[in-house]
N, C-alpha and C positions, 0 to 999 in steps of 0.2 A: 361597661358594666359586666358584659359577658366575660371579658378577659380578666377582670378583677375577681369574679367568682371562680374562674378556672384556676387562677393563681392560688386562691385560698384552698381549693380542693387539692392541688398538687402539694402545697405546704403541709396540709393536714395528713395526707397520705405518707409523705416523707417522715413526718414526726411519728406516725404509727408504725412505720416500717423499721425504724431504728431499734426499738425495744424487741420487736419480733426477730430481727436479724441477730441481736445479741443473745436471745434465748436459744436460737438454733446453732449458734457458733460453737465449735468450728464445723462447718458443713463440707469443707474441702481442705487440702493441705495448707499449712501455715509456713511461711518462710521466715527464718531468722537470719538476717544479714549480719555477717561478721566483717567489719571494714578493715580487717587485717589478714595476713597470709595464713595458709594452713599450717598447723603444727604448733602455733603459739598458744599462750594461755587462754586468750579469748576464744580461739577456735576449739581447743580441747574442752573447756568448760561449757561452751555453747552446745557441744555435742552431748555432753552428759545431761544438761538441762533439757535439751531437745528430745532426747530419748525418754526421759521421765515424763515430759508433757505428752509425747506420743502415746505412752502407755496409759496415762491418766485420761486423756480425751478421746482415745481410740481413733485418732486422726494423725496423719503424718506431720511432723514438724521438721522441715528440711533446712539444713544449714547451707547458706550460700556465701562463699568468701568473695568480697569485693574490696581488695586492698588498694592502697594508693593515696598519695598526697596527705600522708599523716592521718589517715582515717576519713578525710573529707569526702572522698568519692562515694564510698559505701553509705556513709551517713546521709549524704544528700539524697541518695536513692530512697532511703526510708522516709526522710523528712517530706519528700514530695509524693509519697505513695498514698493510696486511698486509706482513710482512717477507718478501716473495716475489721481490724484485728487479724488480717491475713499477712501482714508484713510487720516484723519486729526487728529491733536493733540490739545486738550485743555490744554494749559500750563499756568504756573504762575511764580511768582518770585522765587518759590522753584527751578525752573529749572536754573535760572541765579545764584542762590546761589550754587547749586550742581556742577556747572562747576569748582569751586575751592574747595568746601567742600569734594568731593569724589575724592581721588587720582586716583582711577581706575573706569572708566565708560565704558559701552559697546557702547557708542556713543559720539560724540562731537556735542554739540547743534548747533553751527554756521557752522559746516562743513557738518553735515548729514541732517539738516533740514533747511527750508527756512521760513522766516516770511510771514504771510498772513495778519493778522489784530489784533490789540488789541481789547479788549471787554470792560472792565471797571476796576476801581480801588476803593478800600474801605479803609477808615482810620481805624487805631487802636486807642485804648484809654489806657493811662497809669493810673492804679488804685493802691491804697494802702489800707491796712487794717486800719479801723478807729483808732486803737491804735497808729498808726504812728503819731507823733506830727506835722509833716509837713502838712500845709494846702495849700501850693502852690508848684509849681515845683522848684522855687528858694530855698524855705526852705528845700525841699527834697535833692537838690544838696548840700546845705550847710551841712545838717545832714550827708549825705554820706561821705563828705570830712573830717569831724571830726571823723568819725568812719569807716575808710577804711576796707573793707572786713567783716564788721559786718552785714550790711544789705544784704538781698537776694531778688532775683526775680525769679518767676516761669515761665516755658514755657511748651508747649505741646510736647517738645522733641528737641534734637539737630538738628540744621539746619532749623528749621521751621521759618516762618516769625516772630513769636513772640520772638524766641530766637535771631534772627538777629536784631530785633528792639531793644532788650535789649543791645546787644553788640555794636551797633551803638551809642546808648545813652551813654554808658560808655565811648566809645572812644571820642565822641564829647564834653561830659560834664566833662571829666577828673576825673571820679569817679571810685571807686573799689567796685563793688557790686557782690556778689556771685550768680552764676547761678545754679538754682535747676531744672533740667529737669524732666518732668513727662511723663507718657505714653499717655496722651491726654489732651485736653483743659479742659474737665470737672474735671479731677483730679487736674489740676493746679489751677482752679478757687476755688475748695473746700479748697485747702490748704491756699490760700490767704484769703478767707472769714473766715476760721477758725483761722487765725492769725499765722499759722505755717511759712508762708513766707510773707514778708512785701509788695511786689510789683509784678506787672506783666503787660505786654502789651497784650491786647486781642481785638477781633473784637468789634467795637462800638455797633452793634446790640445785640451781645451775652451778653455784660456786662451792657447794659442800665437798665434792670430790677433790677439788684443787686445794681446799683448806686442809682436808684430811691428809693429803699428800705432801703438805708443806710448801706448795708452790706459791701460796699467798697466806697472809696472816689475817685472821678475822679480828677486827677491833670492836665492832658493835653491830647490832641489828636495829632495824628502823621502826618497829612497832612500839606501842606504849608498853606492851608486855613482852617478856622474852619469848622467842620462837620455840615452838615444840620440836623443831628440827635441830636447833642449836641452843638447848637450855642453859648451857654453861657460858654462853657468850652474852655479855650485858647489853642493854639497849643504849642507844644514843641518849635517850631521855634520862636514864639513871647514871650516865657517865659524864655529867657536866653540862649538858645542853637540855635543860628541862623543857618539856612540852614538845620536843621534836617528835614528829611522826611523818613518815613518808612510805606509804604502802602502795601496792598495785591492787586495785579493786575492780570488780566487774559488775555489771548490772544490765537490766533489760529496759528499753524504752520503746514507745510506739508513736506513730504519727499523731499530731495534735488533732483532737476530735474523735479519737477512738472511744467507743461507748464505755462508760464507767463499769457497766456490768461485765464486760470482757476483761477490762483491766483488773477488776477485783478477782475474777475467776483465775486469771494468770497469776496474780500475786499470791493467792491462797495455795495454788498447786505448786508453785516454785518453792514456797515456804515448806511444804510437805516433802518435796524432793530433797532439799538440802538438809532437812532434819533427820533423814534416814540414817541409822547408825552406821551402815556400811559406807555411806557417802562421807560422813564425818570422819570415820576412821581412816579412809583412804586419803582424804584431803589433809588430815593432820600430818600424815607422813610426808606430804608435799609442802607443808608449811602454810596451807590455805585454811582460812577460818570462815565458815558460813556466816552470811550477814542476813538478818531478818528485819524488815521494816515494812510499814504500810506504804502505799504509793505517796501519800502526803509527806510522811517522814523521809522517804527517799528523796522527794523533791527538795525538802529543806536541806538535806545532806548535800545534794548537788549544788545548791546555791552557796552553801558555806565553802565547798571545795573550790568553786569558781573564784570566790573572793580570796581564799587562801593563796591560790597560785597566781592570781592577778597581782598581789602584793610582791610576791617573789620575782615575777617576771619584770615588773616595773622597776624594782630595786636593782635587778641585774642588768636592766636595759636591753632585754632580749626582744627581738622582733623578727617575724618572718612574713614576707609579703605574699 
């Protein structure tokens, strides 16, 4: 009986402590884990958001890069961290792809983490080497259909957003195009600009210089609306593949069990940060569009994205052990 009463006391104290901890949060520095290397989009935008949160909460939000295994290493660290609001994850659509791509993962995204807020999305651009006779997306699709398996597209590696954009395009356009994976985006770009591979999907800002220089030809961008960086380039959606959309997006998640009060505080402040005129203006020049959702809306978005890429991966027969 004594142990039973002691158990009730401990449980009650724990229940009372959670709201109190949420009210005083953050009482120490908060860590935002980026499961990718320094200098990439996730790292760059995490630092912008982290600085904004530091200013808003008067407490340090520290960026910690933990790359490796296609984002699995850093994500596992967050998934297994204490749900106290002091460890957050900067995640991307790589995570929703990985839910199907990797048969074995040390975590389950929607079971072990909870959505906090999206950050932004960026369009990709589909480019071809100048030697490719197609001047429009419609002409490229027609060319691919009369030469099944003869044309190829480059990516920065299996499971990357660029690879998935290519597989989604093949699925929705009814084309058979050979995927040539590379060790990174720079290597893939060089192969396309050298004419060794005919086509690739890449970040708008990364490819703009090469497009302007005539080293590659832009056929279409991948958002539902035209890119602010390339307004004269039509979208895949308006060029004969209706409904096509393949962007790179970023968001914040936290370990499952993180108090709702903390999640709501973070969501509100992140929304304020990305709504700042100077942020929107700077991001527009980079082709990035701020995304605003409640935690529940972001959760629904994540589930839809997991289902979307699961269909593409299963159709293409892609699997990584």
